[in-house]
C-alpha positions as CSV (number, residue, x, y, z in Angstrom):
1,X,0.1,17.6,-17.0
2,X,1.6,13.9,-16.1
3,X,1.6,12.3,-13.3
4,X,3.4,9.0,-11.8
5,X,1.4,7.0,-9.8
6,X,2.8,4.1,-7.7
7,X,2.1,1.7,-5.0
8,X,3.3,-1.6,-2.5
9,X,6.9,0.0,-3.3
10,X,7.7,-2.6,-0.6
11,X,11.3,-1.7,-0.4
12,X,12.1,-1.0,-4.1
13,X,14.1,2.3,-3.0
14,X,16.3,1.9,-6.3
15,X,13.0,2.4,-9.0
16,X,11.5,4.6,-6.3
17,X,14.6,6.9,-7.1
18,X,13.5,7.3,-11.1
19,X,9.9,6.9,-10.5
20,X,9.1,10.5,-11.2
21,X,11.3,11.0,-14.2
22,X,9.7,13.0,-16.5
23,X,6.4,13.6,-14.6
24,X,5.2,16.8,-13.0
25,X,4.7,14.9,-10.1
26,X,4.4,11.2,-8.1
27,X,1.8,9.8,-6.2
28,X,2.5,7.2,-3.9
29,X,-0.6,5.1,-2.9
30,X,1.9,3.3,0.1
31,X,3.0,-0.3,1.6
32,X,6.4,1.3,1.5
33,X,7.8,-1.4,4.1
34,X,8.8,-4.9,3.2
35,X,8.4,-7.4,6.1
36,X,7.9,-10.4,4.4
37,X,8.6,-11.3,0.7
38,X,6.2,-13.9,-1.4
39,X,8.3,-14.1,-3.9
40,X,11.7,-14.0,-2.6
41,X,11.4,-15.6,1.0
42,X,15.3,-13.9,1.5
43,X,14.3,-10.6,1.7
44,X,11.8,-8.7,3.9
45,X,12.2,-7.5,7.9
46,X,11.0,-11.2,8.9
47,X,13.8,-12.9,6.5
48,X,16.8,-10.6,8.5
49,X,15.9,-11.3,11.6
50,X,15.2,-15.0,11.7
51,X,16.6,-16.4,8.0
52,X,15.3,-17.3,5.1
53,X,13.8,-20.8,5.9
54,X,12.2,-19.6,8.8
55,X,10.6,-16.9,6.8
56,X,9.9,-19.3,4.0
57,X,7.9,-21.7,6.4
58,X,5.8,-18.1,8.3
59,X,4.6,-17.6,4.6
60,X,3.5,-21.1,4.0
61,X,1.5,-21.5,7.0
62,X,-0.1,-17.8,6.4
63,X,-0.5,-18.6,2.7
64,X,-3.0,-21.2,3.7
65,X,-4.5,-19.5,6.5
66,X,-3.0,-21.4,9.4
67,X,-3.0,-18.0,11.6
68,X,-2.7,-19.6,14.8
69,X,0.2,-21.5,14.2
70,X,1.8,-18.6,12.3
71,X,1.6,-16.7,15.0
72,X,2.7,-19.3,17.4
73,X,5.5,-19.7,15.4
74,X,6.6,-16.1,15.2
75,X,6.2,-15.9,19.0
76,X,8.4,-18.7,19.5
77,X,11.3,-16.9,17.0
78,X,10.9,-13.4,18.7
79,X,11.6,-15.4,22.3
80,X,14.9,-15.8,20.9
81,X,15.9,-12.2,20.5
82,X,16.6,-10.2,23.5
83,X,14.7,-7.0,24.1
84,X,10.6,-6.0,23.1
85,X,10.2,-7.6,19.4
86,X,8.4,-4.0,18.5
87,X,12.3,-2.4,19.1
88,X,13.3,-5.0,16.3
89,X,10.6,-4.1,14.2
90,X,10.8,-0.5,14.6
91,X,14.8,-0.4,14.1
92,X,14.3,-2.5,10.9
93,X,11.6,-0.3,9.7
94,X,13.0,3.1,10.2
95,X,16.1,1.5,8.7
96,X,13.9,0.8,5.6
97,X,11.7,4.4,6.2
98,X,15.4,6.3,5.4
99,X,16.1,4.5,2.6
100,X,13.0,5.0,0.4
101,X,11.9,8.8,1.7
102,X,15.6,9.3,0.8
103,X,15.0,8.2,-3.1
104,X,11.4,9.7,-3.0
105,X,11.0,12.0,-5.5
106,X,9.4,15.8,-4.9
107,X,6.7,17.0,-5.5
108,X,5.4,13.8,-4.1
109,X,1.8,13.3,-2.8
110,X,1.6,10.6,-0.5
111,X,-1.1,8.0,1.4
112,X,-0.3,5.3,4.2
113,X,-0.6,1.7,3.0
114,X,-2.0,-1.3,5.5
115,X,1.7,-2.5,6.3
116,X,2.7,1.1,6.7
117,X,3.6,2.9,10.2
118,X,2.6,6.3,10.1
119,X,3.4,7.5,13.4
120,X,6.8,7.4,11.8
121,X,6.6,9.1,8.6
122,X,7.4,12.4,9.9
123,X,10.4,11.8,10.7
124,X,11.4,11.3,7.3
125,X,9.2,13.4,5.0
126,X,11.3,15.8,3.0
127,X,10.8,18.8,1.3
128,X,7.8,18.4,-1.4
129,X,6.6,15.9,0.3
130,X,2.8,15.8,1.3
131,X,0.9,13.2,2.8
132,X,-2.6,13.3,2.9
133,X,-5.6,10.6,4.5
134,X,-9.1,11.8,4.0
135,X,-8.2,14.8,2.2
136,X,-8.0,16.3,-1.2
137,X,-5.3,18.4,-3.3
138,X,-5.6,20.0,-6.4
139,X,-2.7,18.9,-8.8
140,X,-2.7,20.5,-12.6
141,X,-6.5,21.7,-12.0
142,X,-8.0,18.5,-10.6
143,X,-9.4,17.5,-7.5
144,X,-7.5,14.5,-6.3
145,X,-9.1,12.5,-2.8
146,X,-6.7,10.3,-0.9
147,X,-7.6,7.5,1.5
148,X,-5.0,5.7,3.2
149,X,-4.6,2.3,4.7
150,X,-6.4,-1.2,4.9
151,X,-9.6,-2.8,6.4
152,X,-9.0,-5.5,9.2
153,X,-8.1,-8.8,8.1
154,X,-6.6,-12.1,10.0
155,X,-3.5,-11.2,8.7
156,X,-3.5,-8.2,11.3
157,X,-0.8,-5.8,9.2
158,X,0.2,-2.6,10.9
159,X,-2.3,-0.2,9.1
160,X,-5.8,-1.9,9.2
161,X,-8.3,0.3,10.5
162,X,-12.3,-0.3,11.3
163,X,-14.9,-0.5,8.5
164,X,-16.6,2.9,10.1
165,X,-13.3,4.7,10.4
166,X,-12.5,3.8,6.7
167,X,-15.9,4.7,5.4
168,X,-15.4,8.2,7.6
169,X,-12.6,9.2,5.8
170,X,-13.9,8.4,2.4
171,X,-16.8,10.8,2.9
172,X,-14.6,13.3,4.3
173,X,-13.0,13.5,0.5
174,X,-16.2,13.7,-1.0
175,X,-16.2,14.3,-4.5
176,X,-13.5,14.4,-6.7
177,X,-11.9,14.2,-10.1
178,X,-9.2,11.3,-8.9
179,X,-9.8,9.2,-6.4
180,X,-6.6,7.6,-4.5
181,X,-7.1,4.8,-2.1
182,X,-4.5,1.9,-1.3
183,X,-7.0,-0.7,-1.3
184,X,-9.7,-1.0,-4.4
185,X,-13.2,-0.8,-4.2
186,X,-15.6,-4.2,-3.2
187,X,-15.7,-5.4,-6.7
188,X,-14.2,-9.2,-7.0
189,X,-12.9,-9.3,-10.4
190,X,-10.2,-6.3,-8.8
191,X,-9.5,-8.2,-5.6
192,X,-8.4,-11.7,-6.4
193,X,-5.0,-12.1,-6.7
194,X,-4.0,-15.0,-9.2
195,X,-0.8,-15.9,-7.5
196,X,-1.4,-15.8,-3.8
197,X,-5.0,-17.7,-4.6
198,X,-7.0,-15.4,-2.2
199,X,-9.6,-12.4,-2.1
200,X,-7.9,-9.5,-0.8
201,X,-10.5,-6.8,1.1
202,X,-11.7,-4.6,-0.8
203,X,-14.0,-1.2,0.7
204,X,-17.4,-1.3,0.1
205,X,-17.7,3.0,0.9
206,X,-15.2,3.5,-1.6
207,X,-17.3,1.4,-4.1
208,X,-20.4,3.1,-2.9
209,X,-18.8,6.8,-3.3
210,X,-17.7,5.8,-7.0
211,X,-21.2,5.1,-7.9
212,X,-22.3,8.3,-6.6
213,X,-20.2,10.6,-7.1
214,X,-17.8,9.1,-10.5
215,X,-14.9,10.5,-10.2
216,X,-12.9,10.0,-13.6
217,X,-10.5,7.6,-12.0
218,X,-10.5,5.7,-8.7
219,X,-6.6,4.7,-8.5
220,X,-5.3,1.9,-6.2
221,X,-2.7,-1.1,-5.6
222,X,-2.8,-3.6,-2.4
223,X,-3.6,-6.4,-5.1
224,X,0.0,-7.7,-6.2
225,X,-1.3,-9.8,-9.2
226,X,-5.0,-9.2,-9.9
227,X,-7.2,-11.5,-12.1
228,X,-8.4,-8.1,-13.8
229,X,-6.1,-4.6,-13.5
230,X,-9.0,-2.5,-14.3
231,X,-12.9,-1.7,-14.5
232,X,-15.2,0.8,-15.4
233,X,-18.1,1.5,-12.8
234,X,-20.4,4.0,-14.8
235,X,-18.1,6.5,-16.1
236,X,-15.3,5.9,-13.5
237,X,-12.2,4.0,-14.5
238,X,-10.9,1.6,-11.3
239,X,-7.3,1.1,-12.1
240,X,-4.9,-1.0,-10.1
241,X,-1.9,1.1,-10.5
242,X,0.8,-2.1,-10.1
243,X,2.8,-4.1,-8.3
244,X,5.7,-1.4,-7.6
245,X,7.8,-3.9,-6.1
246,X,7.8,-6.6,-8.6
247,X,7.2,-4.4,-11.9
248,X,9.4,-0.9,-10.8
249,X,7.6,1.2,-13.4
250,X,4.7,3.5,-12.1
251,X,1.4,4.2,-14.0
252,X,1.4,7.4,-15.7
253,X,-1.8,9.4,-15.9
254,X,-1.8,12.3,-18.7
255,X,-4.4,15.0,-18.8
């Protein structure tokens, strides 16, 4: 059995179209949308609406954690557009989802990332696409558990939930062979992004569940340039499957 796993697609519909080649199934751990691109400031919804220079300034403010200034800048820019800002965002998000889900291989098992908008997914899912969040699916005789979304941060991305809500989903999954999440377990070496030079948030609930139930694998993304892409917790191999937008290559799991 061969499964390909991707995370942090962030608009890479071209690579997504071939991500399932040679696999029995694809697993997608979320973050399909590209709102801002920290590597190429001309890409993403923010740049499409307000231009590369504004995107560069906005990213620079967020990078040094001047969040109030970034929000004030964003508010000034949104005020220059006619209509409700949410309508502009949703129109652009929908355009990206249409392209991404059209490219999504099947069968595919998906969960949400922190920059996704779950309420829109149902409009674009195709045959053979199954969304799981706090749920379990059997793939090739193994139990795969899925926990989507991210935890609350100052970045205020669209699909951040409370620690309690997240822990409830982890508990609902229970003991599985492979635990699939968007964010990592809360191990510092897995959370530090060496390019962004910051720690991302990981889940204490996920880490506790790994220690208690010892799945074969815990797979995740979220941290684009991790200090360490792998760590072992007991018998569990914890693996960052990679920044798919940057690499365009899936992680391969075979058994």
